[in-house]
N, C-alpha and C positions, 0 to 999 in steps of 0.2 A: 505493497500499499505504498504510496505518497503522499512524504507530509506538506502538508502547505503551511508554508510563512503567509502569517499575516502584516503588515504594515498599518503603521496609524500616526507615525507622526504624518503625514500630508492630510489624514481624514480629522486630527485634532487640530492642528493648524487651519485649515476650513469651515469648519464647525465654531473652531476659537473666533475666525475672522466676521461668521457670519452674528454669531450672541455679540458679540462689537458694535457691530452695525444696525443687530435689530434693541440694542440700548438706547443706542446715538438718537436713532426716528422712535424712541418713543413707545416702539410693540410691545405686548405682552408673548411670555406663551401663546398663552389661553388664546388672545388675538390671532395669532398663528395657525390654532387650534382649528377656531372656524372659519378664519378664512383659506388653508392648504385641503380643510377633510384628513386632516395626517391626526394619525392619534397622539395628545400629549406626551405619551414615554418615548413615541420612537423621535418623535421632535425635540426633546430632551437629550435622546442618543446621540442625532444629527449635532446635537450644539454642542456638544463631549467627544464627540470623536470615533463615539462608539460603534456607527451606522455611517457608512457610502452612502449622500444621498443623489438621484438619480441627474440625470441633467433637468429633464422637465420640471422633477422637485425647485433647484437652483434657479430653474425657470420662473418658475413660483412665489420662490421664495426672494427673487430681485424685481417682482416687479410689484412687490408687497412693501418692500422697504427703499423702494423707486432708488431703487441699484444696479448693476450693473453684472451681469456673472462675475465679468471678471474680475470684479471688486471685492469679492470671495479668496479669492488668491492671490490679491495682494500684499503677499508678507515673507520678511526673509527667516530663511533656516539656519536655527546655531551650526555651530561647529557641530555637535553630536550630533545635532538631527540631521542633517548631511550625511557624515556620518555611518547611521542608523542606518539613512536612505539606500547607501551608497552596500553594505552589508545584505540587508536584505536583499536589491537588483542581485546579488555575485549569489545566494541564495539561493534565487529563481531561477535562475542560473544554472547553476550548480544540477539542479530538482531536475529542469530540461533536459538534461545531460541522460540520465539514469534513465 
């Protein structure tokens, strides 16, 4: 059985950026729930980086938050995050060779 590696660095960064914009715009998680139709728990998982939102979900969030999808990716990775991302990619490549 293949081992699957999960990388959360980018999901956490995107979720954190959405959360930052949500707070700046004064939109509650409950309001996101009403407007997106997503369960509040799912919204929380996305904002904490525990779940990867679809492109459609990002589009909905962007519309609600009067933002662009690219705004959710406007962040810098720390050196340790870059290292973790590189290790994740290496592990995936090694797994693909098996």
